[in-house]
C-alpha positions in Angstrom: 25.1 -12.7 -54.4 25.9 -14.1 -50.9 24.1 -17.4 -50.2 24.2 -16.6 -46.5 22.5 -13.2 -46.8 20.0 -14.7 -49.2 19.1 -17.3 -46.6 18.8 -14.7 -43.9 16.4 -12.7 -46.0 14.5 -15.9 -46.8 14.2 -16.7 -43.1 13.1 -13.2 -42.2 10.4 -13.2 -44.8 8.9 -16.5 -43.9 5.5 -15.7 -42.4 5.4 -18.9 -40.3 8.7 -18.0 -38.7 7.6 -14.4 -38.0 4.3 -15.5 -36.5 5.8 -18.3 -34.4 8.5 -15.9 -33.0 5.8 -13.3 -32.2 3.7 -16.0 -30.5 6.7 -17.0 -28.4 7.5 -13.5 -27.4 3.8 -12.8 -26.5 3.8 -15.9 -24.2 7.0 -14.6 -22.5 5.4 -11.2 -22.1 2.3 -12.7 -20.7 4.3 -14.6 -18.1 6.1 -11.4 -17.0 2.9 -9.5 -16.8 1.3 -12.3 -14.8 4.1 -12.3 -12.3 3.9 -8.5 -12.0 0.2 -8.4 -11.1 0.4 -11.5 -8.8 3.0 -9.9 -6.6 3.3 -6.8 -4.5 5.9 -4.9 -2.6 6.0 -5.5 1.1 5.7 -2.3 3.1 5.0 -1.4 6.7 1.3 -1.6 6.2 1.5 -5.1 4.7 3.7 -6.2 7.6 1.2 -4.7 10.2 -1.7 -6.4 8.5 0.1 -9.8 8.5 0.9 -9.4 12.2 -2.8 -8.7 13.0 -3.8 -11.8 11.0 -1.2 -13.9 12.9 -2.5 -12.5 16.2 -6.1 -13.3 15.2 -5.1 -16.8 14.2 -3.4 -17.3 17.5 -6.4 -16.1 19.4 -8.6 -18.5 17.5 -6.3 -21.3 18.5 -6.5 -20.2 22.1 -10.3 -20.2 22.0 -10.4 -23.6 20.2 -8.0 -25.1 22.7 -10.0 -23.9 25.7 -13.2 -25.2 24.2 -11.6 -28.6 23.5 -10.2 -28.8 27.1 -13.6 -28.0 28.6 -15.3 -30.5 26.4 -12.7 -33.1 27.4 -13.2 -32.4 31.1 -17.0 -32.5 30.7 -16.9 -35.8 28.9 -14.7 -37.3 31.7 -17.1 -36.0 34.3 -20.1 -37.5 32.4 -18.2 -40.7 31.8 -18.5 -40.5 28.0 -14.9 -39.9 27.1 -14.0 -40.6 23.5 -10.4 -42.0 23.4 -10.2 -41.2 19.7 -10.9 -37.5 20.3 -9.5 -36.6 23.7 -6.2 -37.6 25.5 -6.2 -39.2 28.9 -5.0 -36.0 30.5 -7.2 -33.0 29.5 -4.5 -30.5 30.7 -2.3 -31.3 27.8 -4.8 -29.6 25.4 -3.1 -26.2 25.2 -2.7 -23.6 22.5 0.5 -23.3 20.5 3.0 -20.7 21.7 2.6 -17.3 20.1 5.8 -17.6 18.1 4.6 -20.8 16.4 2.2 -18.7 14.2 4.5 -16.5 12.2 3.4 -13.2 10.6 5.3 -14.0 7.4 2.8 -16.7 6.6 0.2 -14.0 6.0 2.3 -11.7 3.9 1.2 -11.3 0.3 3.3 -12.8 -2.5 6.3 -10.7 -3.4 9.0 -11.1 -6.0 12.5 -11.3 -4.5 14.9 -11.0 -7.5 17.7 -13.0 -5.8 15.4 -15.8 -4.7 12.9 -16.0 -7.5 14.5 -14.9 -10.8 16.4 -18.1 -11.4 13.2 -20.1 -11.6 11.9 -17.9 -14.4 14.8 -18.7 -16.6 13.6 -22.3 -17.1 10.3 -21.4 -18.8 12.2 -18.7 -20.7 14.6 -21.3 -22.1 11.8 -23.8 -22.8 9.7 -21.3 -24.8 12.8 -20.2 -26.8 13.7 -23.8 -27.4 10.2 -24.7 -28.7 10.2 -21.7 -31.0 13.7 -22.5 -32.3 12.7 -26.2 -32.9 9.5 -25.4 -34.8 11.1 -22.5 -36.9 14.1 -24.6 -37.7 12.0 -27.5 -38.8 9.8 -25.4 -41.0 12.6 -23.4 -42.5 14.3 -26.3 -44.2 11.2 -28.5 -44.4 9.4 -26.0 -46.6 12.4 -25.9 -48.9 12.2 -29.7 -49.4 8.4 -29.9 -49.8 8.1 -27.0 -52.3 11.0 -28.0 -54.4 13.0 -25.0 -53.5 16.0 -27.0 -52.3 16.3 -28.7 -55.7 16.2 -25.4 -57.5 18.8 -23.9 -55.2 21.1 -26.9 -55.8 21.0 -26.2 -59.5 22.5 -22.8 -58.8 24.8 -23.9 -55.9 25.5 -27.7 -56.5 27.6 -28.0 -53.3 25.1 -29.8 -51.2 26.7 -29.6 -47.8 27.7 -26.0 -48.2 24.1 -25.2 -49.0 22.7 -27.1 -46.1 25.2 -25.7 -43.6 24.7 -22.2 -44.9 21.0 -22.5 -44.3 21.7 -23.8 -40.8 24.1 -20.9 -40.1 21.4 -18.4 -41.2 18.8 -20.2 -39.0 21.1 -20.0 -35.9 21.9 -16.3 -36.6 18.1 -15.6 -36.7 17.5 -17.5 -33.5 20.3 -15.7 -31.8 19.1 -12.3 -33.1 15.8 -13.0 -31.4 17.1 -14.8 -28.3 19.7 -12.2 -27.2 17.3 -9.1 -27.1 14.6 -11.3 -25.6 17.0 -12.3 -22.8 18.0 -8.7 -22.2 14.3 -7.8 -22.0 13.6 -10.7 -19.7 16.3 -9.7 -17.3 15.3 -6.0 -17.4 11.6 -6.7 -17.1 11.9 -8.9 -14.1 14.3 -6.4 -12.5 11.5 -3.8 -12.8 9.0 -6.4 -11.4 11.4 -6.7 -8.4 11.7 -3.0 -8.0 8.0 -2.2 -8.0 6.5 -5.5 -6.8 9.2 -7.1 -4.7 12.8 -6.7 -3.6 16.3 -6.3 -5.1 18.2 -6.7 -1.9 21.4 -8.8 -1.7 21.8 -8.9 -5.5 25.5 -9.0 -5.8 27.8 -9.3 -8.8 28.1 -13.0 -8.1 24.3 -13.4 -8.3 24.3 -11.5 -11.7 27.0 -13.7 -13.0 25.1 -16.9 -12.0 21.9 -15.6 -13.7 23.8 -14.6 -16.8 25.4 -18.0 -17.1 22.0 -19.7 -16.7 20.5 -17.4 -19.3 23.4 -18.2 -21.7 22.7 -21.9 -21.2 19.1 -21.2 -22.1 20.1 -19.6 -25.3 22.5 -22.4 -26.1 19.6 -24.9 -25.5 17.4 -22.9 -28.0 20.2 -23.0 -30.6 20.6 -26.7 -30.1 16.8 -27.4 -30.4 16.7 -25.3 -33.6 19.5 -27.4 -35.0 17.8 -30.6 -34.1 14.5 -29.5 -35.7 16.4 -28.4 -38.8 18.3 -31.7 -39.0 15.2 -33.9 -38.5 13.2 -32.0 -41.1 16.1 -32.3 -43.5 16.3 -36.0 -42.9 12.6 -36.5 -43.6 12.5 -33.7 -46.3 9.4 -32.4 -44.6 8.5 -30.3 -41.6 6.2 -33.0 -40.4 9.2 -35.4 -40.0 10.6 -33.1 -37.2 7.3 -32.4 -35.5 6.2 -36.1 -35.7 9.6 -37.2 -34.5 9.4 -34.8 -31.5 5.9 -36.0 -30.6 7.0 -39.7 -30.9 10.0 -39.2 -28.7 8.6 -36.9 -26.1 5.0 -38.0 -25.8 5.0 -41.7 -26.9 8.6 -42.6 -26.1 9.2 -40.6 -22.9 5.7 -41.0 -21.5 5.6 -44.7 -22.3 9.1 -45.2 -21.0 8.2 -43.5 -17.7 5.2 -45.8 -17.2 7.3 -48.9 -18.1 10.1 -47.8 -15.6 7.6 -47.2 -12.9 5.9 -50.6 -13.4 9.4 -52.2 -13.3 10.3 -50.4 -10.1 13.5 -49.0 -11.6 15.3 -46.8 -9.1 15.8 -43.1 -10.1 13.6 -43.7 -13.2 13.8 -39.9 -14.0 17.4 -40.4 -14.9 16.3 -42.2 -18.1 14.1 -39.3 -19.3 15.3 -36.5 -21.5 13.5 -33.6 -19.7 15.5 -34.4 -16.6 18.7 -33.6 -18.5 17.3 -30.4 -20.0 16.4 -29.2 -16.5 19.8 -30.3 -15.1 21.5 -28.3 -18.0 19.6 -25.2 -16.9 19.8 -25.6 -13.1 23.3 -27.1 -13.1 22.0 -30.1 -11.0 18.9 -32.2 -10.4 18.8 -34.4 -7.4 16.6 -37.5 -7.7 15.4 -39.2 -4.6 14.4 -42.8 -3.8 12.1 -42.8 -0.8 11.9 -46.6 -0.8 15.5 -46.7 0.3 16.0 -45.4 3.8 19.4 -44.1 5.1 19.0 -43.8 8.8 21.0 -41.0 10.5 22.4 -41.0 14.0 19.3 -39.1 15.1 17.0 -41.9 13.7 15.9 -39.7 10.8 15.1 -41.5 7.6 16.6 -39.9 4.5 16.1 -41.1 1.0 18.9 -42.2 -1.3 19.8 -39.6 -3.9 21.3 -39.5 -7.4 22.6 -36.3 -8.9 22.2 -35.4 -12.6 24.7 -32.6 -13.4 24.9 -30.1 -16.2 28.2 -31.8 -17.3 26.3 -35.1 -17.8 23.6 -33.2 -19.7 26.1 -31.5 -21.9 27.6 -34.8 -23.0 24.1 -36.3 -23.7 22.9 -33.3 -25.6 26.2 -33.0 -27.5 26.2 -36.6 -28.6 22.5 -36.4 -29.6 23.2 -33.3 -31.7 26.2 -34.8 -33.4 24.3 -38.0 -34.3 21.2 -36.2 -35.6 23.1 -33.5 -37.5 25.6 -36.0 -38.8 22.8 -38.2 -40.1 21.2 -35.2 -41.9 24.6 -34.2 -43.5 25.2 -37.8 -44.6 21.7 -38.1 -46.1 22.2 -34.8 -47.9 25.5 -36.0 -49.4 24.4 -39.5 -50.3 20.7 -39.5 -51.3 19.3 -38.7 -54.7 17.8 -35.3 -54.9 15.1 -35.0 -57.4 
């Protein structure tokens, strides 16, 4: 009997894996439904309503300016001018020009596929990565805690082969969920744009960019599943992976962020792992230091910037994966299993 097929069946039959996957898919569906009902298509009626609201806002500004100008002139006549409220010349109190109040400010929220869909891929990848991490940790952690790993090694004594086969089955399962979920995510938000927004200017280049971002999201989910699997194998328990994740992300990253802020370190976010995960998805994250001013020839003050790119993120994530998985394989080969 094929060990790989056996592990696939074992993964598919695990109730925790099925419920965790279902929960992740329900969260994704909830996000999509929420976006659908919080947006609407802009038609001529919505534009006309926005223009009326802009005109009403302009008229209110005209009335307010007139009242303030009369109050200013009255206070000067009575000799009770408040310098903190009125200028020296009351004639400067005038309403803004009509074009200063734009009708687009009053338009309802609409989902522009070209402009907005890219932002939805970040939560999509984050939820898939979380599901992959937890399922990966529980898949091998349960084998260690229940003694199933020891029994399996009596049948297949090649330790690394067994562990890597389990990992291959896990990644196949994650990929089998992630790919259809990605197709549904793309198709669902396309329908949201059709019925609650706009699909204008969506070219082949836009589709290619979104597809590559979605692919990076799936790769991130596979990576996190591997990390969860390796940590649980190192600790021989699911709690090792979950506890390690909490220690690193909550205690380590949160505490490090506070320490860096107290120390006044420039571009402190460059030392935090979430920054590199976001850079991996968005291709680049630009950090800004507003305490350092670069004056332009117009006198404008611009902050110094530091770019974290997806290439840098790939190196960091790749090195981390090799170290953690390598440690798990080394421990599997060297430690006593009983």
